[in-house]
C-alpha positions as a Markdown table, in Angstrom:
| # | Residue | x | y | z |
|---|---|---|---|---|
| 1 | Met | 98.6 | 72.4 | 116.7 |
| 2 | Gln | 100.6 | 75.7 | 116.6 |
| 3 | Asn | 97.4 | 77.7 | 116.2 |
| 4 | His | 95.9 | 76.0 | 119.3 |
| 5 | Asn | 99.1 | 76.8 | 121.3 |
| 6 | Asn | 98.9 | 80.5 | 120.2 |
| 7 | Gln | 95.2 | 80.6 | 121.3 |
| 8 | Asn | 96.2 | 79.2 | 124.7 |
| 9 | Glu | 99.0 | 81.7 | 125.0 |
| 10 | Asn | 96.8 | 84.6 | 124.0 |
| 11 | Ala | 94.1 | 83.5 | 126.5 |
| 12 | Lys | 96.8 | 83.2 | 129.3 |
| 13 | Lys | 98.2 | 86.6 | 128.4 |
| 14 | Thr | 94.7 | 88.2 | 128.4 |
| 15 | Arg | 93.9 | 86.7 | 131.9 |
| 16 | Tyr | 97.3 | 88.0 | 133.2 |
| 17 | Leu | 96.6 | 91.5 | 131.8 |
| 18 | Asp | 93.1 | 91.4 | 133.4 |
| 19 | Asp | 94.7 | 90.4 | 136.7 |
| 20 | Ile | 97.3 | 93.1 | 136.8 |
| 21 | Ser | 94.8 | 95.7 | 135.6 |
| 22 | Lys | 92.7 | 94.8 | 138.7 |
| 23 | Ala | 95.7 | 95.3 | 140.9 |
| 24 | Ile | 96.9 | 98.5 | 139.3 |
| 25 | Pro | 94.1 | 101.0 | 138.6 |
| 26 | Glu | 96.3 | 103.1 | 136.3 |
| 27 | Leu | 96.8 | 100.1 | 134.0 |
| 28 | Ala | 93.0 | 99.5 | 134.0 |
| 29 | Ala | 92.4 | 103.1 | 133.0 |
| 30 | Ala | 95.0 | 102.9 | 130.2 |
| 31 | Arg | 93.4 | 99.7 | 128.9 |
| 32 | Glu | 89.9 | 101.3 | 129.0 |
| 33 | Tyr | 91.3 | 104.3 | 127.1 |
| 34 | Gly | 92.5 | 101.9 | 124.4 |
| 35 | Ile | 96.2 | 101.6 | 125.2 |
| 36 | Asp | 97.7 | 98.2 | 124.5 |
| 37 | Ile | 99.7 | 97.5 | 127.6 |
| 38 | Ser | 100.8 | 94.1 | 126.4 |
| 39 | Leu | 103.9 | 95.5 | 124.9 |
| 40 | Leu | 104.8 | 97.1 | 128.2 |
| 41 | Val | 104.3 | 93.8 | 130.0 |
| 42 | Asp | 106.3 | 91.9 | 127.4 |
| 43 | Asn | 109.2 | 94.4 | 127.7 |
| 44 | Leu | 109.2 | 94.2 | 131.4 |
| 45 | Gly | 109.7 | 90.4 | 131.0 |
| 46 | Leu | 113.0 | 91.0 | 129.2 |
| 47 | Thr | 116.3 | 91.5 | 131.0 |
| 48 | Pro | 117.7 | 95.0 | 131.0 |
| 49 | Lys | 120.4 | 93.9 | 128.5 |
| 50 | Asp | 117.7 | 92.6 | 126.1 |
| 51 | Arg | 115.7 | 95.8 | 126.4 |
| 52 | Ile | 118.8 | 97.8 | 125.6 |
| 53 | Lys | 119.5 | 95.5 | 122.6 |
| 54 | Gln | 116.0 | 96.1 | 121.3 |
| 55 | His | 116.3 | 99.8 | 121.8 |
| 56 | Gln | 119.6 | 99.9 | 119.9 |
| 57 | Ile | 118.0 | 98.0 | 117.0 |
| 58 | Ala | 115.2 | 100.5 | 116.8 |
| 59 | Leu | 117.8 | 103.4 | 116.9 |
| 60 | Asn | 119.8 | 101.8 | 114.2 |
| 61 | Thr | 116.7 | 101.4 | 112.0 |
| 62 | Ile | 115.7 | 105.0 | 112.4 |
| 63 | Glu | 119.2 | 106.1 | 111.5 |
| 64 | Lys | 119.2 | 104.0 | 108.4 |
| 65 | Leu | 115.8 | 105.4 | 107.4 |
| 66 | Arg | 117.0 | 109.0 | 107.9 |
| 67 | Asn | 120.1 | 108.3 | 105.8 |
| 68 | Ala | 118.0 | 106.7 | 103.0 |
| 69 | Arg | 115.8 | 109.7 | 102.9 |
| 70 | Arg | 118.9 | 111.9 | 102.2 |
| 71 | Leu | 119.9 | 109.9 | 99.1 |
């Protein structure tokens, strides 16, 4: 059942990306070039607070990796 739900969600997301690509030529060009705009769309669905939280997690991870490299 979970796999079927994922397939439905993926199909819905693909239709949505197709629709916004038709409305915004630059997004269509990016997709044709091979850029995955789904991450952009997903992030725009987050609140600014959640986007900042994700950004901070990424920064913390990079800092940990840099520190680990120095050991």
